[in-house]
mmCIF file as gemmi writes it, N, C-alpha and C atoms, coordinates in Angstrom:
data_model
loop_
_atom_site.group_PDB
_atom_site.id
_atom_site.type_symbol
_atom_site.label_atom_id
_atom_site.label_alt_id
_atom_site.label_comp_id
_atom_site.label_asym_id
_atom_site.label_entity_id
_atom_site.label_seq_id
_atom_site.pdbx_PDB_ins_code
_atom_site.Cartn_x
_atom_site.Cartn_y
_atom_site.Cartn_z
_atom_site.occupancy
_atom_site.B_iso_or_equiv
_atom_site.pdbx_formal_charge
_atom_site.auth_seq_id
_atom_site.auth_asym_id
_atom_site.pdbx_PDB_model_num
ATOM 1 N N . MET Axp A 1 ? 0.842 -1.182 0 1 0 ? 1 A 1
ATOM 2 C CA . MET Axp A 1 ? 0 0 0 1 0 ? 1 A 1
ATOM 3 C C . MET Axp A 1 ? 0.887 1.244 0 1 0 ? 1 A 1
ATOM 4 N N . SER Axp A 2 ? 0.545 2.206 -0.837 1 0 ? 2 A 1
ATOM 5 C CA . SER Axp A 2 ? 1.416 3.353 -1.037 1 0 ? 2 A 1
ATOM 6 C C . SER Axp A 2 ? 1.118 4.528 -0.109 1 0 ? 2 A 1
ATOM 7 N N . ASN Axp A 3 ? -0.069 4.55 0.478 1 0 ? 3 A 1
ATOM 8 C CA . ASN Axp A 3 ? -0.511 5.698 1.273 1 0 ? 3 A 1
ATOM 9 C C . ASN Axp A 3 ? -0.652 6.951 0.426 1 0 ? 3 A 1
ATOM 10 N N . ARG Axp A 4 ? -0.631 6.804 -0.891 1 0 ? 4 A 1
ATOM 11 C CA . ARG Axp A 4 ? -0.878 7.924 -1.797 1 0 ? 4 A 1
ATOM 12 C C . ARG Axp A 4 ? -2.092 7.561 -2.626 1 0 ? 4 A 1
ATOM 13 N N . PRO Axp A 5 ? -3.05 8.473 -2.708 1 0 ? 5 A 1
ATOM 14 C CA . PRO Axp A 5 ? -4.269 8.173 -3.456 1 0 ? 5 A 1
ATOM 15 C C . PRO Axp A 5 ? -4.075 8.335 -4.956 1 0 ? 5 A 1
ATOM 16 N N . CYS Axp A 6 ? -4.962 7.733 -5.704 1 0 ? 6 A 1
ATOM 17 C CA . CYS Axp A 6 ? -5.013 7.92 -7.148 1 0 ? 6 A 1
ATOM 18 C C . CYS Axp A 6 ? -5.323 9.386 -7.421 1 0 ? 6 A 1
ATOM 19 N N . SER Axp A 7 ? -4.703 9.95 -8.44 1 0 ? 7 A 1
ATOM 20 C CA . SER Axp A 7 ? -4.896 11.356 -8.786 1 0 ? 7 A 1
ATOM 21 C C . SER Axp A 7 ? -6.238 11.632 -9.467 1 0 ? 7 A 1
ATOM 22 N N . ARG Axp A 8 ? -6.91 10.603 -9.934 1 0 ? 8 A 1
ATOM 23 C CA . ARG Axp A 8 ? -8.205 10.8 -10.6 1 0 ? 8 A 1
ATOM 24 C C . ARG Axp A 8 ? -9.24 11.256 -9.574 1 0 ? 8 A 1
ATOM 25 N N . VAL Axp A 9 ? -9.954 12.304 -9.897 1 0 ? 9 A 1
ATOM 26 C CA . VAL Axp A 9 ? -10.947 12.881 -8.994 1 0 ? 9 A 1
ATOM 27 C C . VAL Axp A 9 ? -12.001 11.848 -8.628 1 0 ? 9 A 1
ATOM 28 N N . GLY Axp A 10 ? -12.251 11.703 -7.339 1 0 ? 10 A 1
ATOM 29 C CA . GLY Axp A 10 ? -13.275 10.801 -6.855 1 0 ? 10 A 1
ATOM 30 C C . GLY Axp A 10 ? -12.866 9.348 -6.763 1 0 ? 10 A 1
ATOM 31 N N . CYS Axp A 11 ? -11.643 9.009 -7.142 1 0 ? 11 A 1
ATOM 32 C CA . CYS Axp A 11 ? -11.192 7.618 -7.086 1 0 ? 11 A 1
ATOM 33 C C . CYS Axp A 11 ? -10.635 7.325 -5.69 1 0 ? 11 A 1
ATOM 34 N N . PRO Axp A 12 ? -11.152 6.298 -5.018 1 0 ? 12 A 1
ATOM 35 C CA . PRO Axp A 12 ? -10.658 5.959 -3.677 1 0 ? 12 A 1
ATOM 36 C C . PRO Axp A 12 ? -9.45 5.013 -3.694 1 0 ? 12 A 1
ATOM 37 N N . GLY Axp A 13 ? -8.979 4.62 -4.888 1 0 ? 13 A 1
ATOM 38 C CA . GLY Axp A 13 ? -7.901 3.638 -4.994 1 0 ? 13 A 1
ATOM 39 C C . GLY Axp A 13 ? -6.545 4.162 -4.559 1 0 ? 13 A 1
ATOM 40 N N . ASP Axp A 14 ? -5.682 3.237 -4.161 1 0 ? 14 A 1
ATOM 41 C CA . ASP Axp A 14 ? -4.301 3.564 -3.802 1 0 ? 14 A 1
ATOM 42 C C . ASP Axp A 14 ? -3.449 3.595 -5.063 1 0 ? 14 A 1
ATOM 43 N N . ALA Axp A 15 ? -2.556 4.534 -5.145 1 0 ? 15 A 1
ATOM 44 C CA . ALA Axp A 15 ? -1.684 4.679 -6.313 1 0 ? 15 A 1
ATOM 45 C C . ALA Axp A 15 ? -0.694 3.521 -6.399 1 0 ? 15 A 1
ATOM 46 N N . VAL Axp A 16 ? -0.473 3.026 -7.642 1 0 ? 16 A 1
ATOM 47 C CA . VAL Axp A 16 ? 0.495 1.968 -7.89 1 0 ? 16 A 1
ATOM 48 C C . VAL Axp A 16 ? 1.435 2.323 -9.039 1 0 ? 16 A 1
ATOM 49 N N . ALA Axp A 17 ? 1.135 3.416 -9.759 1 0 ? 17 A 1
ATOM 50 C CA . ALA Axp A 17 ? 1.931 3.812 -10.928 1 0 ? 17 A 1
ATOM 51 C C . ALA Axp A 17 ? 1.981 5.339 -11 1 0 ? 17 A 1
ATOM 52 N N . THR Axp A 18 ? 3.014 5.848 -11.675 1 0 ? 18 A 1
ATOM 53 C CA . THR Axp A 18 ? 3.157 7.292 -11.863 1 0 ? 18 A 1
ATOM 54 C C . THR Axp A 18 ? 3.157 7.595 -13.353 1 0 ? 18 A 1
ATOM 55 N N . LEU Axp A 19 ? 2.358 8.577 -13.733 1 0 ? 19 A 1
ATOM 56 C CA . LEU Axp A 19 ? 2.215 9.02 -15.122 1 0 ? 19 A 1
ATOM 57 C C . LEU Axp A 19 ? 2.865 10.383 -15.275 1 0 ? 19 A 1
ATOM 58 N N . THR Axp A 20 ? 3.7 10.512 -16.307 1 0 ? 20 A 1
ATOM 59 C CA . THR Axp A 20 ? 4.336 11.79 -16.621 1 0 ? 20 A 1
ATOM 60 C C . THR Axp A 20 ? 4.144 12.051 -18.112 1 0 ? 20 A 1
ATOM 61 N N . TYR Axp A 21 ? 3.838 13.291 -18.454 1 0 ? 21 A 1
ATOM 62 C CA . TYR Axp A 21 ? 3.69 13.68 -19.851 1 0 ? 21 A 1
ATOM 63 C C . TYR Axp A 21 ? 4.957 14.373 -20.324 1 0 ? 21 A 1
ATOM 64 N N . VAL Axp A 22 ? 5.399 14.018 -21.525 1 0 ? 22 A 1
ATOM 65 C CA . VAL Axp A 22 ? 6.53 14.686 -22.178 1 0 ? 22 A 1
ATOM 66 C C . VAL Axp A 22 ? 5.935 15.385 -23.394 1 0 ? 22 A 1
ATOM 67 N N . TYR Axp A 23 ? 5.53 16.632 -23.184 1 0 ? 23 A 1
ATOM 68 C CA . TYR Axp A 23 ? 4.803 17.363 -24.215 1 0 ? 23 A 1
ATOM 69 C C . TYR Axp A 23 ? 5.63 17.56 -25.48 1 0 ? 23 A 1
ATOM 70 N N . ALA Axp A 24 ? 6.921 17.825 -25.344 1 0 ? 24 A 1
ATOM 71 C CA . ALA Axp A 24 ? 7.774 18.075 -26.511 1 0 ? 24 A 1
ATOM 72 C C . ALA Axp A 24 ? 7.832 16.87 -27.447 1 0 ? 24 A 1
ATOM 73 N N . ASP Axp A 25 ? 7.663 15.662 -26.896 1 0 ? 25 A 1
ATOM 74 C CA . ASP Axp A 25 ? 7.732 14.44 -27.693 1 0 ? 25 A 1
ATOM 75 C C . ASP Axp A 25 ? 6.362 13.79 -27.905 1 0 ? 25 A 1
ATOM 76 N N . SER Axp A 26 ? 5.294 14.446 -27.475 1 0 ? 26 A 1
ATOM 77 C CA . SER Axp A 26 ? 3.934 13.888 -27.574 1 0 ? 26 A 1
ATOM 78 C C . SER Axp A 26 ? 3.896 12.473 -27.004 1 0 ? 26 A 1
ATOM 79 N N . MET Axp A 27 ? 4.328 12.353 -25.755 1 0 ? 27 A 1
ATOM 80 C CA . MET Axp A 27 ? 4.49 11.045 -25.144 1 0 ? 27 A 1
ATOM 81 C C . MET Axp A 27 ? 3.953 11.059 -23.709 1 0 ? 27 A 1
ATOM 82 N N . ALA Axp A 28 ? 3.287 9.977 -23.336 1 0 ? 28 A 1
ATOM 83 C CA . ALA Axp A 28 ? 2.864 9.752 -21.956 1 0 ? 28 A 1
ATOM 84 C C . ALA Axp A 28 ? 3.685 8.58 -21.442 1 0 ? 28 A 1
ATOM 85 N N . VAL Axp A 29 ? 4.344 8.748 -20.308 1 0 ? 29 A 1
ATOM 86 C CA . VAL Axp A 29 ? 5.205 7.708 -19.752 1 0 ? 29 A 1
ATOM 87 C C . VAL Axp A 29 ? 4.588 7.213 -18.443 1 0 ? 29 A 1
ATOM 88 N N . LEU Axp A 30 ? 4.289 5.924 -18.386 1 0 ? 30 A 1
ATOM 89 C CA . LEU Axp A 30 ? 3.688 5.303 -17.216 1 0 ? 30 A 1
ATOM 90 C C . LEU Axp A 30 ? 4.668 4.292 -16.653 1 0 ? 30 A 1
ATOM 91 N N . GLY Axp A 31 ? 5.018 4.446 -15.395 1 0 ? 31 A 1
ATOM 92 C CA . GLY Axp A 31 ? 5.976 3.538 -14.779 1 0 ? 31 A 1
ATOM 93 C C . GLY Axp A 31 ? 5.585 3.208 -13.355 1 0 ? 31 A 1
ATOM 94 N N . PRO Axp A 32 ? 6.439 2.484 -12.67 1 0 ? 32 A 1
ATOM 95 C CA . PRO Axp A 32 ? 6.171 2.15 -11.271 1 0 ? 32 A 1
ATOM 96 C C . PRO Axp A 32 ? 5.982 3.426 -10.45 1 0 ? 32 A 1
ATOM 97 N N . LEU Axp A 33 ? 5.306 3.323 -9.354 1 0 ? 33 A 1
ATOM 98 C CA . LEU Axp A 33 ? 5.049 4.461 -8.488 1 0 ? 33 A 1
ATOM 99 C C . LEU Axp A 33 ? 6.372 5.087 -8.052 1 0 ? 33 A 1
ATOM 100 N N . SER Axp A 34 ? 6.492 6.395 -8.254 1 0 ? 34 A 1
ATOM 101 C CA . SER Axp A 34 ? 7.713 7.093 -7.848 1 0 ? 34 A 1
ATOM 102 C C . SER Axp A 34 ? 7.825 7.078 -6.325 1 0 ? 34 A 1
ATOM 103 N N . GLN Axp A 35 ? 9.029 7.204 -5.836 1 0 ? 35 A 1
ATOM 104 C CA . GLN Axp A 35 ? 9.248 7.148 -4.391 1 0 ? 35 A 1
ATOM 105 C C . GLN Axp A 35 ? 8.636 8.331 -3.664 1 0 ? 35 A 1
ATOM 106 N N . THR Axp A 36 ? 8.577 9.475 -4.328 1 0 ? 36 A 1
ATOM 107 C CA . THR Axp A 36 ? 7.951 10.657 -3.737 1 0 ? 36 A 1
ATOM 108 C C . THR Axp A 36 ? 6.968 11.253 -4.731 1 0 ? 36 A 1
ATOM 109 N N . ALA Axp A 37 ? 5.977 11.94 -4.211 1 0 ? 37 A 1
ATOM 110 C CA . ALA Axp A 37 ? 5 12.594 -5.078 1 0 ? 37 A 1
ATOM 111 C C . ALA Axp A 37 ? 5.667 13.766 -5.777 1 0 ? 37 A 1
ATOM 112 N N . GLU Axp A 38 ? 5.459 13.864 -7.073 1 0 ? 38 A 1
ATOM 113 C CA . GLU Axp A 38 ? 6.041 14.939 -7.879 1 0 ? 38 A 1
ATOM 114 C C . GLU Axp A 38 ? 4.922 15.869 -8.341 1 0 ? 38 A 1
ATOM 115 N N . PRO Axp A 39 ? 5.164 17.181 -8.321 1 0 ? 39 A 1
ATOM 116 C CA . PRO Axp A 39 ? 4.094 18.122 -8.669 1 0 ? 39 A 1
ATOM 117 C C . PRO Axp A 39 ? 3.66 18.081 -10.131 1 0 ? 39 A 1
ATOM 118 N N . HIS Axp A 40 ? 4.486 17.57 -11.039 1 0 ? 40 A 1
ATOM 119 C CA . HIS Axp A 40 ? 4.145 17.568 -12.461 1 0 ? 40 A 1
ATOM 120 C C . HIS Axp A 40 ? 3.853 16.172 -12.996 1 0 ? 40 A 1
ATOM 121 N N . SER Axp A 41 ? 3.52 15.257 -12.11 1 0 ? 41 A 1
ATOM 122 C CA . SER Axp A 41 ? 3.164 13.908 -12.536 1 0 ? 41 A 1
ATOM 123 C C . SER Axp A 41 ? 1.898 13.492 -11.791 1 0 ? 41 A 1
ATOM 124 N N . TYR Axp A 42 ? 1.338 12.378 -12.207 1 0 ? 42 A 1
ATOM 125 C CA . TYR Axp A 42 ? 0.071 11.913 -11.665 1 0 ? 42 A 1
ATOM 126 C C . TYR Axp A 42 ? 0.239 10.486 -11.166 1 0 ? 42 A 1
ATOM 127 N N . ASP Axp A 43 ? -0.22 10.232 -9.956 1 0 ? 43 A 1
ATOM 128 C CA . ASP Axp A 43 ? -0.194 8.884 -9.393 1 0 ? 43 A 1
ATOM 129 C C . ASP Axp A 43 ? -1.529 8.221 -9.701 1 0 ? 43 A 1
ATOM 130 N N . LEU Axp A 44 ? -1.475 7.001 -10.23 1 0 ? 44 A 1
ATOM 131 C CA . LEU Axp A 44 ? -2.696 6.305 -10.645 1 0 ? 44 A 1
ATOM 132 C C . LEU Axp A 44 ? -2.837 4.962 -9.956 1 0 ? 44 A 1
ATOM 133 N N . CYS Axp A 45 ? -4.083 4.572 -9.695 1 0 ? 45 A 1
ATOM 134 C CA . CYS Axp A 45 ? -4.367 3.235 -9.177 1 0 ? 45 A 1
ATOM 135 C C . CYS Axp A 45 ? -4.237 2.238 -10.339 1 0 ? 45 A 1
ATOM 136 N N . ALA Axp A 46 ? -4.292 0.963 -10.03 1 0 ? 46 A 1
ATOM 137 C CA . ALA Axp A 46 ? -4.13 -0.069 -11.06 1 0 ? 46 A 1
ATOM 138 C C . ALA Axp A 46 ? -5.202 0.048 -12.138 1 0 ? 46 A 1
ATOM 139 N N . ARG Axp A 47 ? -6.435 0.307 -11.756 1 0 ? 47 A 1
ATOM 140 C CA . ARG Axp A 47 ? -7.534 0.405 -12.723 1 0 ? 47 A 1
ATOM 141 C C . ARG Axp A 47 ? -7.305 1.533 -13.715 1 0 ? 47 A 1
ATOM 142 N N . HIS Axp A 48 ? -6.942 2.699 -13.229 1 0 ? 48 A 1
ATOM 143 C CA . HIS Axp A 48 ? -6.734 3.832 -14.117 1 0 ? 48 A 1
ATOM 144 C C . HIS Axp A 48 ? -5.441 3.704 -14.925 1 0 ? 48 A 1
ATOM 145 N N . ALA Axp A 49 ? -4.436 3.061 -14.374 1 0 ? 49 A 1
ATOM 146 C CA . ALA Axp A 49 ? -3.193 2.834 -15.124 1 0 ? 49 A 1
ATOM 147 C C . ALA Axp A 49 ? -3.447 1.898 -16.303 1 0 ? 49 A 1
ATOM 148 N N . GLU Axp A 50 ? -4.251 0.863 -16.104 1 0 ? 50 A 1
ATOM 149 C CA . GLU Axp A 50 ? -4.566 -0.083 -17.175 1 0 ? 50 A 1
ATOM 150 C C . GLU Axp A 50 ? -5.391 0.565 -18.273 1 0 ? 50 A 1
ATOM 151 N N . ARG Axp A 51 ? -6.269 1.462 -17.919 1 0 ? 51 A 1
ATOM 152 C CA . ARG Axp A 51 ? -7.192 2.083 -18.882 1 0 ? 51 A 1
ATOM 153 C C . ARG Axp A 51 ? -6.635 3.358 -19.516 1 0 ? 51 A 1
ATOM 154 N N . LEU Axp A 52 ? -5.41 3.685 -19.22 1 0 ? 52 A 1
ATOM 155 C CA . LEU Axp A 52 ? -4.816 4.923 -19.715 1 0 ? 52 A 1
ATOM 156 C C . LEU Axp A 52 ? -4.842 4.989 -21.237 1 0 ? 52 A 1
ATOM 157 N N . SER Axp A 53 ? -5.281 6.114 -21.747 1 0 ? 53 A 1
ATOM 158 C CA . SER Axp A 53 ? -5.208 6.372 -23.183 1 0 ? 53 A 1
ATOM 159 C C . SER Axp A 53 ? -4.603 7.756 -23.363 1 0 ? 53 A 1
ATOM 160 N N . ALA Axp A 54 ? -4.09 8.006 -24.546 1 0 ? 54 A 1
ATOM 161 C CA . ALA Axp A 54 ? -3.446 9.285 -24.836 1 0 ? 54 A 1
ATOM 162 C C . ALA Axp A 54 ? -4.125 9.928 -26.039 1 0 ? 54 A 1
ATOM 163 N N . PRO Axp A 55 ? -3.941 11.221 -26.204 1 0 ? 55 A 1
ATOM 164 C CA . PRO Axp A 55 ? -4.529 11.899 -27.365 1 0 ? 55 A 1
ATOM 165 C C . PRO Axp A 55 ? -4.018 11.291 -28.679 1 0 ? 55 A 1
ATOM 166 N N . GLN Axp A 56 ? -4.813 11.44 -29.73 1 0 ? 56 A 1
ATOM 167 C CA . GLN Axp A 56 ? -4.418 10.938 -31.037 1 0 ? 56 A 1
ATOM 168 C C . GLN Axp A 56 ? -3.075 11.548 -31.435 1 0 ? 56 A 1
ATOM 169 N N . GLY Axp A 57 ? -2.179 10.716 -31.929 1 0 ? 57 A 1
ATOM 170 C CA . GLY Axp A 57 ? -0.853 11.167 -32.331 1 0 ? 57 A 1
ATOM 171 C C . GLY Axp A 57 ? 0.185 11.058 -31.231 1 0 ? 57 A 1
ATOM 172 N N . TRP Axp A 58 ? -0.249 10.776 -30.019 1 0 ? 58 A 1
ATOM 173 C CA . TRP Axp A 58 ? 0.677 10.6 -28.901 1 0 ? 58 A 1
ATOM 174 C C . TRP Axp A 58 ? 0.99 9.125 -28.744 1 0 ? 58 A 1
ATOM 175 N N . GLN Axp A 59 ? 2.098 8.833 -28.121 1 0 ? 59 A 1
ATOM 176 C CA . GLN Axp A 59 ? 2.435 7.45 -27.824 1 0 ? 59 A 1
ATOM 177 C C . GLN Axp A 59 ? 2.525 7.274 -26.315 1 0 ? 59 A 1
ATOM 178 N N . ILE Axp A 60 ? 2.2 6.059 -25.867 1 0 ? 60 A 1
ATOM 179 C CA . ILE Axp A 60 ? 2.286 5.724 -24.451 1 0 ? 60 A 1
ATOM 180 C C . ILE Axp A 60 ? 3.444 4.76 -24.261 1 0 ? 60 A 1
ATOM 181 N N . ILE Axp A 61 ? 4.338 5.092 -23.363 1 0 ? 61 A 1
ATOM 182 C CA . ILE Axp A 61 ? 5.439 4.213 -22.987 1 0 ? 61 A 1
ATOM 183 C C . ILE Axp A 61 ? 5.101 3.648 -21.618 1 0 ? 61 A 1
ATOM 184 N N . ARG Axp A 62 ? 5.03 2.322 -21.525 1 0 ? 62 A 1
ATOM 185 C CA . ARG Axp A 62 ? 4.727 1.66 -20.25 1 0 ? 62 A 1
ATOM 186 C C . ARG Axp A 62 ? 5.964 0.901 -19.788 1 0 ? 62 A 1
ATOM 187 N N . TYR Axp A 63 ? 6.525 1.341 -18.681 1 0 ? 63 A 1
ATOM 188 C CA . TYR Axp A 63 ? 7.673 0.66 -18.092 1 0 ? 63 A 1
ATOM 189 C C . TYR Axp A 63 ? 7.163 -0.362 -17.096 1 0 ? 63 A 1
ATOM 190 N N . VAL Axp A 64 ? 7.637 -1.572 -17.231 1 0 ? 64 A 1
ATOM 191 C CA . VAL Axp A 64 ? 7.256 -2.655 -16.331 1 0 ? 64 A 1
ATOM 192 C C . VAL Axp A 64 ? 8.496 -3.075 -15.57 1 0 ? 64 A 1
ATOM 193 N N . ASP Axp A 65 ? 8.364 -3.169 -14.258 1 0 ? 65 A 1
ATOM 194 C CA . ASP Axp A 65 ? 9.469 -3.629 -13.426 1 0 ? 65 A 1
ATOM 195 C C . ASP Axp A 65 ? 9.495 -5.161 -13.49 1 0 ? 65 A 1
ATOM 196 N N . LEU Axp A 66 ? 10.443 -5.728 -14.198 1 0 ? 66 A 1
ATOM 197 C CA . LEU Axp A 66 ? 10.496 -7.164 -14.409 1 0 ? 66 A 1
ATOM 198 C C . LEU Axp A 66 ? 10.7 -7.952 -13.12 1 0 ? 66 A 1
ATOM 199 N N . ARG Axp A 67 ? 11.2 -7.307 -12.084 1 0 ? 67 A 1
ATOM 200 C CA . ARG Axp A 67 ? 11.37 -7.989 -10.806 1 0 ? 67 A 1
ATOM 201 C C . ARG Axp A 67 ? 10.021 -8.37 -10.208 1 0 ? 67 A 1
ATOM 202 N N . ASP Axp A 68 ? 8.952 -7.669 -10.61 1 0 ? 68 A 1
ATOM 203 C CA . ASP Axp A 68 ? 7.623 -7.953 -10.099 1 0 ? 68 A 1
ATOM 204 C C . ASP Axp A 68 ? 6.884 -9.018 -10.914 1 0 ? 68 A 1
ATOM 205 N N . GLN Axp A 69 ? 7.483 -9.471 -12.011 1 0 ? 69 A 1
ATOM 206 C CA . GLN Axp A 69 ? 6.828 -10.423 -12.9 1 0 ? 69 A 1
ATOM 207 C C . GLN Axp A 69 ? 7.265 -11.855 -12.57 1 0 ? 69 A 1
ATOM 208 N N . ALA Axp A 70 ? 6.344 -12.789 -12.677 1 0 ? 70 A 1
ATOM 209 C CA . ALA Axp A 70 ? 6.673 -14.205 -12.476 1 0 ? 70 A 1
ATOM 210 C C . ALA Axp A 70 ? 7.463 -14.685 -13.677 1 0 ? 70 A 1
ATOM 211 N N . VAL Axp A 71 ? 8.446 -15.531 -13.443 1 0 ? 71 A 1
ATOM 212 C CA . VAL Axp A 71 ? 9.289 -16.039 -14.531 1 0 ? 71 A 1
ATOM 213 C C . VAL Axp A 71 ? 8.854 -17.432 -14.899 1 0 ? 71 A 1
């Protein structure tokens, strides 16, 4: 449990991932939850991280921590 809530308004879920936008490259980067809350990024619960979509023409980069995956 992260003790940080999902950034989506009205969502009671705990954050598990951090979303950052790179406007210059038209890119949304979703990765593991950052160690500290950052003012220019968004913490998302698992549900919102899975459903993430980006504007047309943008790309989404999803970083997966392989240590958390079963081999």
